[in-house]
C-alpha positions as CSV (number, residue, x, y, z in Angstrom):
1,X,105.1,101.1,88.2
2,X,105.5,97.5,86.9
3,X,103.1,95.4,85.0
4,X,104.5,92.1,86.1
5,X,101.9,89.4,85.8
6,X,101.1,87.2,88.9
7,X,99.6,83.8,88.9
8,X,96.5,83.3,86.7
9,X,94.0,83.5,89.5
10,X,95.5,86.7,91.0
11,X,95.3,90.3,89.9
12,X,98.4,92.5,89.9
13,X,98.6,95.1,92.7
14,X,101.0,98.0,92.6
15,X,102.1,100.6,95.0
16,X,101.4,103.9,93.4
17,X,104.9,105.2,93.9
18,X,107.6,106.8,91.8
19,X,108.8,104.5,89.0
20,X,112.4,104.7,90.3
21,X,111.3,102.9,93.5
22,X,109.3,100.2,91.7
23,X,112.0,97.6,91.4
24,X,111.3,94.9,94.0
25,X,114.4,93.9,95.9
26,X,115.3,90.3,96.0
27,X,116.2,90.7,99.7
28,X,115.0,93.1,102.3
29,X,117.1,96.0,101.0
30,X,115.1,99.2,100.4
31,X,116.8,102.3,99.0
32,X,119.1,103.9,101.5
33,X,117.7,106.6,103.6
34,X,119.1,110.1,104.1
35,X,120.0,111.1,107.7
36,X,118.6,114.7,107.2
37,X,115.5,116.2,105.7
38,X,114.4,119.7,104.7
39,X,110.9,121.2,105.1
40,X,108.9,120.3,101.9
41,X,106.5,122.6,100.0
42,X,103.7,120.2,101.1
43,X,104.1,121.1,104.7
44,X,104.2,124.8,104.0
45,X,101.1,124.6,101.7
46,X,98.9,122.6,104.1
47,X,100.3,124.2,107.3
48,X,98.5,121.6,109.5
49,X,100.0,123.1,112.7
50,X,97.2,125.7,112.5
51,X,94.7,122.9,113.2
52,X,96.6,121.2,116.1
53,X,95.2,123.6,118.8
54,X,91.8,122.1,117.9
55,X,92.9,118.5,117.3
56,X,95.9,116.3,116.4
57,X,93.7,113.3,115.6
58,X,93.4,111.9,119.1
59,X,90.8,109.1,119.5
60,X,90.9,108.1,115.8
61,X,92.4,104.8,114.5
62,X,94.1,104.9,111.1
63,X,95.0,101.7,109.3
64,X,97.8,101.7,106.7
65,X,97.6,98.9,104.2
66,X,101.0,98.8,102.5
67,X,104.5,97.2,102.5
68,X,104.8,97.4,106.3
69,X,106.1,100.1,108.5
70,X,109.5,100.5,110.2
71,X,108.5,101.1,113.8
72,X,112.1,101.6,114.8
73,X,112.0,105.1,113.1
74,X,112.1,107.7,115.9
75,X,109.1,109.6,114.4
76,X,106.9,106.5,113.9
77,X,104.6,105.3,116.7
78,X,102.6,102.2,116.0
79,X,99.7,101.0,118.1
80,X,99.4,97.6,116.3
81,X,100.7,95.7,113.3
82,X,100.0,92.6,111.3
83,X,101.9,90.8,108.5
84,X,99.4,89.2,106.2
85,X,102.0,88.1,103.6
86,X,103.1,84.9,105.4
87,X,103.0,82.9,108.6
88,X,106.5,84.2,109.5
89,X,105.2,87.6,110.6
90,X,108.1,89.6,109.2
91,X,107.0,93.1,109.9
92,X,110.0,94.8,108.2
93,X,109.3,97.3,105.4
94,X,111.5,96.0,102.6
95,X,110.4,98.6,100.2
96,X,110.3,101.8,102.3
97,X,106.9,102.8,100.8
98,X,104.8,101.9,103.8
99,X,107.1,103.8,106.2
100,X,106.8,106.9,104.0
101,X,103.0,106.7,103.9
102,X,102.8,106.2,107.7
103,X,105.1,109.2,108.3
104,X,103.0,111.5,106.2
105,X,99.9,110.5,108.1
106,X,101.2,110.5,111.7
107,X,104.9,111.3,111.9
108,X,105.6,112.6,115.4
109,X,106.9,116.2,115.7
110,X,110.4,116.7,117.0
111,X,112.1,120.0,117.8
112,X,115.2,119.1,115.8
113,X,113.5,117.8,112.7
114,X,111.4,120.0,110.2
115,X,109.3,117.0,109.2
116,X,106.0,116.0,110.9
117,X,102.8,114.1,110.0
118,X,99.4,115.6,109.4
119,X,97.7,113.9,112.4
120,X,100.3,112.7,114.9
121,X,97.7,112.1,117.6
122,X,96.0,109.2,115.8
123,X,96.3,105.5,116.8
124,X,98.2,104.0,113.9
125,X,97.9,100.4,112.7
126,X,100.1,98.7,110.0
127,X,98.8,95.9,107.8
128,X,101.5,94.5,105.7
129,X,100.1,93.2,102.3
130,X,103.4,92.7,100.4
131,X,107.1,92.4,100.7
132,X,107.6,93.9,97.3
133,X,105.9,96.6,95.1
134,X,103.5,93.9,94.0
135,X,101.0,91.8,96.0
136,X,98.0,89.6,95.4
137,X,94.4,90.4,95.5
138,X,93.5,88.0,98.3
139,X,96.0,89.6,100.6
140,X,94.6,93.1,99.9
141,X,91.0,91.9,100.5
142,X,92.1,90.3,103.8
143,X,93.9,93.4,104.8
144,X,90.8,95.6,104.2
145,X,88.4,93.3,106.1
146,X,90.9,92.8,109.0
147,X,91.4,96.6,109.3
148,X,87.6,96.9,109.4
149,X,87.3,94.2,112.1
150,X,89.9,96.0,114.1
151,X,87.6,99.1,114.2
152,X,89.7,101.4,112.1
153,X,88.1,104.8,111.6
154,X,90.1,105.6,108.4
155,X,91.9,103.2,106.0
156,X,94.7,104.4,103.7
157,X,95.2,102.3,100.6
158,X,98.1,103.5,98.4
159,X,97.7,100.6,96.1
160,X,96.0,100.2,92.7
161,X,94.6,97.1,91.0
162,X,91.7,96.1,88.7
163,X,88.1,95.7,89.6
164,X,87.0,92.4,91.2
165,X,83.9,91.2,93.1
166,X,86.0,90.2,96.1
167,X,87.7,93.6,96.3
168,X,84.3,95.4,95.9
169,X,82.8,93.3,98.6
170,X,85.7,94.1,101.0
171,X,85.3,97.8,100.3
172,X,81.6,97.7,100.9
173,X,82.1,95.8,104.1
174,X,84.4,98.5,105.4
175,X,82.1,101.3,104.3
176,X,79.2,99.5,106.0
177,X,81.2,99.7,109.3
178,X,81.3,103.5,108.9
179,X,85.0,103.6,107.9
180,X,86.5,106.3,105.6
181,X,88.5,104.7,102.9
182,X,91.1,106.9,101.2
183,X,92.9,105.4,98.1
184,X,95.5,106.6,95.6
185,X,94.0,107.2,92.2
186,X,97.1,105.6,90.6
187,X,99.9,106.6,88.3
188,X,99.9,106.5,84.5
189,X,102.6,104.4,82.9
190,X,104.6,105.5,79.9
191,X,103.6,102.5,77.8
192,X,99.9,103.0,78.5
193,X,97.4,104.4,76.1
194,X,94.3,106.1,77.6
195,X,94.5,105.8,81.4
196,X,91.9,103.5,82.9
197,X,90.3,103.8,86.4
198,X,92.3,102.2,89.2
199,X,90.7,100.3,92.1
200,X,89.8,100.5,94.9
201,X,90.0,104.3,94.3
202,X,87.3,104.2,91.5
203,X,84.6,102.5,93.7
204,X,81.7,104.6,94.9
205,X,82.2,105.6,98.5
206,X,86.1,105.7,98.3
207,X,87.8,109.0,98.6
208,X,90.1,108.9,95.5
209,X,93.2,111.1,95.6
210,X,95.3,112.4,92.8
211,X,98.7,114.0,93.0
212,X,99.2,117.8,93.0
213,X,102.3,119.8,92.0
214,X,103.5,122.7,94.1
215,X,101.4,125.1,92.1
216,X,98.2,123.1,92.8
217,X,97.9,121.5,89.4
218,X,97.7,117.8,88.6
219,X,101.0,116.0,88.3
220,X,101.6,114.6,84.8
221,X,101.9,111.1,86.1
222,X,98.7,111.3,88.2
223,X,95.8,109.2,86.7
224,X,93.1,111.7,85.7
225,X,90.3,109.1,86.1
226,X,87.9,109.1,89.1
227,X,89.7,111.7,91.2
228,X,87.8,113.3,94.1
229,X,90.5,115.5,95.6
230,X,94.2,116.3,95.3
231,X,97.0,115.9,97.8
232,X,100.7,116.9,97.6
233,X,102.3,114.0,95.7
234,X,105.2,115.4,93.7
235,X,108.6,116.2,95.1
236,X,107.6,115.5,98.7
237,X,109.5,114.1,101.7
238,X,108.8,111.6,104.4
239,X,110.2,109.1,106.8
240,X,112.0,106.0,105.4
241,X,113.1,102.6,106.5
242,X,116.4,102.6,108.4
243,X,115.6,105.6,110.6
244,X,116.1,108.3,108.0
245,X,114.2,110.2,105.4
246,X,113.6,110.2,101.6
247,X,113.0,113.3,99.5
248,X,111.9,113.8,95.9
249,X,109.1,111.3,96.3
250,X,106.5,111.2,93.5
251,X,103.3,109.3,93.3
252,X,99.6,109.4,94.1
253,X,100.4,107.0,97.0
254,X,102.1,109.9,98.8
255,X,99.2,112.2,98.0
256,X,96.7,109.8,99.6
257,X,98.1,109.8,103.1
258,X,97.9,113.7,103.2
259,X,94.2,113.3,102.6
260,X,94.0,110.4,105.1
261,X,95.5,112.6,107.8
262,X,93.0,115.3,107.1
263,X,90.1,112.9,107.2
264,X,91.4,111.7,110.6
265,X,91.5,115.3,111.9
266,X,87.9,115.8,110.7
267,X,86.8,112.6,112.5
268,X,88.5,113.6,115.7
269,X,87.0,117.1,115.7
270,X,83.5,116.0,114.4
271,X,83.0,112.5,115.9
272,X,79.2,112.7,115.2
273,X,79.8,112.7,111.4
274,X,79.5,109.4,109.5
275,X,82.0,108.4,106.8
276,X,79.9,109.8,104.0
277,X,79.7,113.3,105.7
278,X,83.4,113.2,106.5
279,X,84.2,112.6,102.8
280,X,81.7,115.3,101.8
281,X,83.3,117.8,104.3
282,X,86.8,117.1,102.9
283,X,85.6,117.7,99.4
284,X,83.5,120.8,100.0
285,X,86.4,122.6,101.7
286,X,89.0,121.8,99.1
287,X,90.8,124.8,97.4
288,X,89.1,124.4,94.0
289,X,89.5,122.4,90.8
290,X,92.3,123.2,88.4
291,X,91.4,121.2,85.3
292,X,90.8,117.6,84.4
293,X,91.8,115.0,86.9
294,X,92.0,117.5,89.9
295,X,88.6,116.6,91.4
296,X,87.5,119.5,93.6
297,X,91.0,120.7,94.1
298,X,93.7,120.6,96.8
299,X,92.7,119.4,100.3
300,X,92.6,122.1,102.9
301,X,93.1,120.9,106.5
302,X,92.1,124.1,108.3
303,X,88.9,124.6,106.3
304,X,88.0,120.9,106.5
305,X,88.1,121.0,110.3
306,X,86.7,124.4,111.0
307,X,84.2,125.3,108.3
308,X,80.6,125.5,109.5
309,X,78.4,123.6,107.0
310,X,74.7,124.5,107.7
311,X,73.6,121.4,105.8
312,X,75.1,119.2,108.5
313,X,72.8,120.8,111.1
314,X,69.5,120.5,109.1
315,X,70.1,117.1,107.5
316,X,68.1,115.4,110.3
317,X,64.5,116.6,111.0
318,X,63.7,117.3,114.7
319,X,61.7,114.6,116.4
320,X,57.9,114.9,116.4
321,X,56.7,115.9,119.9
322,X,54.7,113.3,121.8
323,X,50.9,114.0,122.3
324,X,49.8,115.6,125.5
325,X,48.1,113.3,128.1
326,X,44.4,113.6,128.5
327,X,44.8,114.7,132.1
328,X,46.5,118.0,130.9
329,X,43.3,119.4,129.3
330,X,40.4,120.3,131.7
331,X,36.9,119.1,130.9
332,X,34.2,121.7,130.1
333,X,31.9,122.6,133.1
334,X,28.2,122.0,132.3
335,X,25.9,125.2,132.4
336,X,24.1,125.9,135.7
337,X,20.6,127.1,134.4
338,X,19.3,127.8,137.9
339,X,22.2,130.2,138.6
340,X,21.6,131.9,135.3
341,X,17.9,132.5,136.1
342,X,18.8,133.9,139.5
343,X,21.4,136.2,138.1
344,X,19.0,137.5,135.4
345,X,16.3,138.3,138.1
346,X,18.8,140.0,140.3
347,X,20.1,142.1,137.4
348,X,16.6,143.1,136.4
349,X,15.7,144.1,139.9
350,X,18.9,146.1,140.1
351,X,18.0,148.0,137.0
352,X,14.5,148.8,138.3
353,X,15.8,150.0,141.6
354,X,18.3,152.2,139.8
355,X,15.4,153.8,137.9
356,X,13.5,154.5,141.0
357,X,16.5,156.1,142.7
358,X,17.1,158.3,139.6
359,X,13.5,159.4,139.5
360,X,13.4,160.3,143.2
361,X,16.7,162.2,142.7
362,X,15.0,164.4,140.1
363,X,11.4,164.7,141.2
364,X,11.8,165.3,145.0
365,X,13.7,168.6,144.7
366,X,11.1,169.8,142.2
367,X,8.2,169.0,144.5
368,X,9.8,170.8,147.4
369,X,10.3,173.9,145.3
370,X,6.5,174.1,144.5
371,X,5.5,173.1,148.0
372,X,4.1,169.9,146.6
373,X,1.5,171.9,144.6
374,X,0.5,170.8,141.1
375,X,2.0,172.8,138.3
376,X,-0.3,175.4,136.4
377,X,-1.3,175.2,132.7
378,X,-0.1,177.8,130.3
379,X,-3.0,180.1,129.3
380,X,-4.0,180.2,125.7
381,X,-3.5,183.4,123.6
């Protein structure tokens, strides 16, 4: 990446891409694309096709803030675009970077091509923030707020810069509109000392993505600061400007769109989850940390979409039942003292009558046997 200074009032922005691609062309002449592509380790590792029977991201809008997207590519399908760099509205991708990011997120599957995106069913928007590998802070801020106003569900920002109040306000604005923001954690530079946090990835609420190697570890160039989760970002392949493909791509900016695609799948499958719980689900289902700068580990699309998290079910207490109306409970009937006196008298009379009947039942037969004569006394000895 380049440390070229911009005007005094503007912070430098950098696409977090491979250093070999960081030379800004004077004209719109991105590196030449290859007409063919092989299946990359990233596709084999994530194996997102296992998720597609459940969802391909339909109903979710994803915004790509980058160098533009070449919509002429046969595997790219844009639903909207905006060039925020000038009034000329030149939507071409003169770097190739934005087209590669868009392809990783939503490249359309084709039977004759082994490459496909993570969530090809999403509604994809392109917000062009630069014609080169650098841009200005005001354009990035405008892109984030514009994407939020266009009702994006997920925003991919494969750009790094320094902290600023304007950028923080734009990020907070998007988060307040329940948007998942995924950002590249940034690449370290050879002439750097201790790596410093990159923004907007380092802001609270942003899903910061580092780059993973094929064995699941952190790429050497991946900034170890403020990393939440890893995505494949070393030696990966994707779509490229000119209708072809580019392989051997390195950078946290190529790791971020893998995580963006997974976040879109989660939002499509679990539309009731807010942006905080989407980020939490992506992180809780990752494959596990592997050292400093790896966050919670490699993103796992299948687990992110299908895992049952009991905490999501008990996070909200059930509503308190409404009180019963007074008419439901019957009033107590007052005591009827007259009825109680009559019942007592009848009961006593019944007992007396029963006693008479029992006495007659015993004494009458005895009287008949003696002929109704009185009984004799026993004589004394």
